[in-house]
C-alpha positions, 0 to 999 in steps of 0.5 A: 413244589407247594411243599417246597414252597412252603420250607422257603417261606418258613425259612425266609419267615415271610408272611402269606395269606393262605386259602383253605380249601376244605372251609372255604377261608383265609388265612390273612397275614400268616407266618408257615412255622413249621414243616413237618411229613404233610403237616403245615403249622401257621401262626397268625394273629386277628383283631376280634372285639378289641382284642387282638389274638393270637393262632398256632393253627396245623393244616393238611398240606391237600386242604391248602388250595392256594397261596400269595405273598405280598409282593410290594405296597406303594403309597398313594398320592403324590408322594415321591417313592424313594429311590437308593442312591448305590442304585443304576440309573437305568434300572430307576423307574422314572418320575412322574411328578418330576417338571420336565422342560 
């Protein structure tokens, strides 16, 4: 199941957060760039000392403890969310900031 999900992330090019169980560390905002057997190639960037470093790491499938992905984000504050005009009214989120009589 994990192998299939990693393959899907690889094809979609989505960013994922990966927990390496054996090292007890998270790799943040990584992309799965290759799957070969039980080896997974991850590519990610880090900010260190005012420098952006690009990394490519090959990890074993069994060393992956968890994978998460960001589904969505919503701005904080009194910002009205963008709504597509094509979205059916029944599926639109109610606007709590709209004046109601």
